[in-house]
C-alpha positions in Angstrom: -5.8 5.3 36.8 -6.8 7.0 33.6 -9.1 10.0 33.9 -12.9 10.0 33.3 -13.9 13.4 31.7 -17.6 14.4 31.9 -19.3 15.6 28.8 -22.5 16.7 30.5 -22.4 20.4 29.7 -21.3 22.4 26.6 -18.3 23.6 28.4 -17.3 20.1 29.6 -17.9 18.7 26.2 -15.5 21.3 24.6 -12.9 20.6 27.1 -13.3 16.8 26.7 -13.1 17.0 22.9 -9.9 19.1 23.1 -8.3 16.6 25.4 -9.5 13.7 23.2 -7.9 15.3 20.2 -4.6 15.4 21.9 -4.9 11.8 23.0 -5.7 10.6 19.4 -2.9 12.8 17.9 -0.5 11.0 20.2 -1.6 7.7 18.7 -3.3 6.6 21.9 -6.7 5.2 22.6 -9.8 6.7 24.3 -13.2 5.5 25.3 -16.2 7.5 24.2 -20.0 7.1 24.2 -21.8 6.2 21.0 -25.5 5.9 20.2 -25.3 2.1 20.9 -22.7 1.3 23.5 -19.4 2.8 24.8 -16.6 2.3 22.3 -12.8 2.3 22.4 -11.3 4.3 19.6 -8.2 5.7 17.9 -7.0 7.5 14.8 -8.0 5.1 12.0 -4.7 6.1 10.3 -2.5 5.4 13.3 -0.9 2.0 13.2 0.3 2.1 16.8 -3.2 3.4 17.8 -5.0 0.4 16.0 -2.5 -2.0 17.6 -3.1 -0.5 21.0 -6.9 -0.9 20.5 -6.6 -4.5 19.5 -4.2 -5.1 22.4 -6.5 -3.5 25.0 -9.4 -5.7 23.9 -7.3 -8.8 23.6 -8.1 -9.2 19.9 -6.0 -10.3 17.0 -5.5 -8.6 13.5 -8.2 -11.1 12.2 -10.9 -9.0 13.9 -10.4 -5.6 12.4 -12.3 -2.7 13.9 -15.0 -0.7 12.0 -14.4 3.0 11.3 -16.8 5.7 12.5 -17.1 8.9 10.5 -18.7 12.3 11.2 -20.5 12.9 8.0 -22.0 10.7 5.2 -20.0 12.4 2.5 -16.7 11.2 4.1 -17.5 7.7 2.6 -16.1 8.8 -0.7 -12.7 9.4 0.7 -12.6 5.9 2.4 -14.5 3.5 0.2 -14.0 2.3 -3.4 -16.5 1.4 -6.0 -19.5 2.4 -3.9 -22.7 0.9 -5.2 -25.9 2.8 -5.7 -27.5 0.6 -3.1 -24.8 1.5 -0.5 -25.3 5.2 -1.3 -29.1 4.9 -1.0 -28.9 3.2 2.4 -26.3 5.6 3.7 -28.5 8.6 2.6 -31.6 7.0 4.3 -30.1 5.9 7.6 -27.0 7.9 8.4 -26.5 9.1 11.0 -27.8 6.1 12.7 -27.5 2.4 13.6 -26.5 1.1 10.1 -23.0 -0.2 9.4 -22.1 -0.6 5.7 -19.3 -2.9 4.6 -17.6 -1.5 1.4 -14.5 -2.0 -0.5 -11.7 0.2 1.0 -10.0 2.9 -1.1 -6.8 1.0 -2.2 -4.6 4.1 -1.8 -5.2 4.7 1.9 -2.3 4.6 4.2 -3.9 2.7 7.1 -3.6 -0.7 8.6 -6.8 -1.9 10.4 -5.9 -5.5 10.5 -6.7 -8.3 8.1 -9.6 -6.5 6.3 -9.0 -8.2 3.0 -9.7 -5.0 1.2 -13.0 -4.1 3.0 -14.0 -1.5 5.5 -17.0 -1.3 7.8 -18.3 2.3 8.0 -20.9 4.1 10.1 -22.0 7.6 10.9 -23.2 7.4 14.6 -26.2 9.4 15.8 -24.5 10.7 18.9 -23.5 14.3 19.7 -20.4 13.5 21.7 -19.0 10.9 19.3 -19.6 13.2 16.3 -18.0 16.2 18.1 -14.9 14.1 18.5 -15.0 12.8 14.9 -15.4 16.3 13.6 -12.2 17.3 15.5 -10.0 14.3 14.8 -11.4 12.7 11.6 -12.3 9.0 11.0 -11.6 6.8 14.0 -11.3 3.0 14.4 -13.9 2.2 17.0 -14.8 -1.1 18.7 -17.0 -1.8 21.7 -15.3 -0.8 24.9 -14.8 -4.3 26.5 -12.3 -7.0 26.5 -13.2 -9.6 23.9 -15.7 -12.1 25.2 -17.0 -9.6 28.0 -20.3 -7.7 27.8 -20.1 -4.3 26.0 -19.6 -1.5 28.5 -22.8 0.6 28.9 -21.0 3.3 31.1 -17.6 4.9 31.2 -17.0 3.3 34.6 -17.8 -0.2 33.3 -15.4 0.4 30.4 -12.6 1.5 32.8 -13.1 -1.5 35.0 -12.3 -3.7 32.0 -9.7 -1.7 30.1 -8.0 0.3 33.0 -4.8 2.1 32.0 -4.6 0.6 28.6 -6.8 3.6 27.5 -5.6 7.1 28.1 -8.9 8.9 28.5 -12.5 8.1 29.2 -15.4 10.3 28.1 -18.6 10.1 30.2 -22.0 11.1 29.0 -24.2 8.8 30.9 -25.5 5.3 30.3 -25.8 3.8 26.7 -27.8 3.2 24.8 -29.9 6.2 25.8 -33.0 5.0 23.7 -35.3 2.0 23.7 -35.2 -0.9 21.2 -37.0 0.3 18.1 -40.3 -1.3 17.3 -39.8 -4.5 15.4 -35.9 -4.3 15.8 -33.7 -7.2 17.1 -31.4 -5.0 19.0 -30.3 -1.4 19.7 -27.0 -2.1 18.0 -26.4 -1.3 14.4 -27.6 -3.4 11.5 -24.7 -4.6 9.3 -25.1 -4.7 5.6 -22.5 -6.1 3.2 -22.5 -3.9 0.1 -19.4 -5.4 -1.6 -21.3 -7.7 -4.0 -24.1 -7.1 -6.4 -26.8 -7.7 -3.9 -26.7 -6.1 -0.4 -26.7 -8.8 2.3 -27.7 -8.3 5.9 -25.0 -9.8 8.0 -26.4 -8.7 11.4 -30.0 -7.8 12.3 -30.0 -4.8 14.6 -31.9 -1.5 15.1 -32.7 -1.0 11.4 -35.1 -3.7 10.4 -35.1 -5.6 7.2 -38.5 -4.1 6.2 -37.0 -0.5 6.6 -34.0 -1.5 4.5 -36.2 -2.8 1.8 -38.3 0.4 1.7 -35.1 2.1 0.4 -33.5 -0.9 -1.4 -36.1 -3.5 -2.3 -33.5 -6.2 -3.2 -31.6 -6.3 0.2 -31.1 -9.9 1.0 -32.0 -10.8 4.6 -29.1 -13.2 5.2 -29.6 -15.6 8.0 -32.7 -14.6 9.9 -32.3 -14.5 13.6 -34.3 -16.8 15.8 -36.5 -14.1 17.3 -37.6 -12.9 13.9 -38.4 -16.4 12.7 -40.6 -17.1 15.9 -42.1 -13.6 16.2 -40.5 -13.1 19.6 -40.2 -9.5 20.6 -36.7 -8.0 21.0 -37.4 -7.4 24.7 -38.3 -11.1 25.2 -35.1 -12.1 23.3 -33.0 -9.9 25.5 -34.6 -11.2 28.7 -33.9 -14.8 27.6 -30.2 -14.0 26.8 -30.8 -14.0 23.0 -28.2 -13.3 20.5 -29.3 -9.7 20.0 -28.8 -9.0 23.7 -25.4 -10.6 23.8 -23.8 -9.1 20.6 -22.2 -5.7 20.9 -22.3 -3.3 18.0 -18.8 -2.8 16.8 -17.5 -6.2 17.7 -20.3 -7.5 15.3 -19.1 -5.5 12.4 -15.5 -6.8 12.8 -16.6 -10.4 13.2 -19.0 -10.3 10.3 -16.2 -8.9 8.1 -14.0 -11.8 9.3 -16.7 -14.5 8.8 -17.6 -13.4 5.3 -14.0 -13.7 4.2 -14.0 -17.4 5.0 -17.3 -18.8 3.5 -16.0 -22.3 3.3 -15.2 -22.5 7.0 -17.2 -25.1 9.0 -20.0 -23.6 11.1 -19.0 -23.5 14.8 -21.0 -25.4 17.4 -24.3 -23.9 18.3 -24.4 -21.6 21.3 -28.1 -22.1 21.9 -29.2 -18.8 20.5 -27.0 -16.9 22.9 -28.0 -18.8 26.0 -25.6 -18.2 29.0 -22.8 -20.7 29.5 -22.4 -22.9 32.4 -20.4 -20.3 34.3 -23.1 -17.8 33.9 -21.4 -15.6 31.3 -22.5 -15.1 27.7 -20.6 -16.4 24.7 -18.0 -14.1 23.1 -19.6 -11.5 20.9 -17.5 -12.4 17.8 -18.3 -16.1 18.3 -22.1 -15.4 18.5 -22.1 -13.3 15.2 -19.9 -15.7 13.4 -22.3 -18.4 14.3 -25.2 -16.3 13.0 -23.4 -15.5 9.7 -22.2 -18.9 8.9 -25.2 -20.9 9.9 -27.6 -21.9 7.1 -31.2 -20.6 7.1 -33.9 -23.0 8.2 -35.9 -22.3 5.0 -34.5 -22.5 1.5 -33.7 -19.1 -0.2 -31.9 -18.1 -3.5 -28.2 -18.2 -3.0 -26.5 -14.7 -2.9 -23.0 -14.8 -4.2 -20.9 -12.3 -2.2 -17.7 -14.2 -3.0 -15.8 -11.5 -4.7 -12.0 -12.1 -4.1 -10.9 -10.8 -0.7 -7.6 -12.4 -0.4 -4.7 -9.9 0.5 -3.6 -8.1 -2.6 -0.5 -6.0 -2.7 -1.6 -4.3 -5.9 -4.2 -1.6 -5.6 -7.4 -1.6 -7.7 -9.0 1.3 -9.6 -12.4 0.5 -11.0 -11.6 -3.2 -11.1 -8.3 -2.7 -12.9 -5.1 -3.8 -11.3 -2.3 -1.1 -11.0 1.2 -1.8 -12.4 3.3 -4.1 -10.2 6.6 -2.8 -8.9 8.4 -5.0 -11.4 6.5 -3.7 -14.3 7.1 -0.1 -13.2 10.8 -0.7 -13.1 10.8 -2.2 -16.5 8.9 0.9 -17.9 11.3 3.3 -16.2 14.3 1.4 -17.7 12.7 1.8 -21.1 11.7 -2.0 -21.5 8.3 -2.9 -23.0 5.4 -4.1 -20.8 5.2 -7.9 -20.5 1.5 -8.6 -20.6 2.0 -12.3 -21.0 3.4 -12.8 -17.6 
């Protein structure tokens, strides 16, 4: 079975990071601790690695993984047309439990799945994760579990689910290490869609809406979770099996990307605010979050249009302007005039 490598001392961490870099360079997956839960990750630019990640979790290309980066300034190399609001949120809350969905740079040679031109980015507040990211670069990372299973809180839990589908497991003790922040719905990251004119919260997590609005006052709260509406504490929601307790961090980012790309889809059946199913298990993470995102709020609120076109586009964009198509480029090379009427 794949090795579990301890990261408890500086010497162990250095050895683990070196081994992790070799695994990632070979296009394989590893499990590593983050500031929320354990994650399964690979080189974001490795198509075989991403495919291995999706296969290990039992996930399709319709659920693309988020990308973790070591430093906030890396966002400029990965995201396109970054809004002032997105930059302000990143400056205030990175590193930390905030995932920002942006438009991806159109020239990047990666394939994360059916992202429809978006990418979910986060700078984790975890020494082990960032040490690996500094060595290997941006990583596609999703929660270390098979889809529909609880997110792994330890390296051993991750290995029980993923086994030899992952080449290496890094162990730095249980996650999350901290407690639920005051007023937060979960220790998992808050997810904000910054692809439209108005930032919209797609998942309420460790960074509360009030804190977001201290930085960007016009952040839309999206569909408010039940616990927030009733005034129930995060701890009580978790004890009752609430949505915040069942939804893992990085699965949430992927599922919210997918859900926002299909705004006309019918809302799925209610899962009873994350209540356990008849067999004692909790609903699949992505189903729970899709339910949160697609459900209408109980109270009326102004409609926020985040419906910028996200259908697959073979032609890159630069500042909203389409690039030449291959056919147009061939005509120009041949000395023929551009055909703007097509």
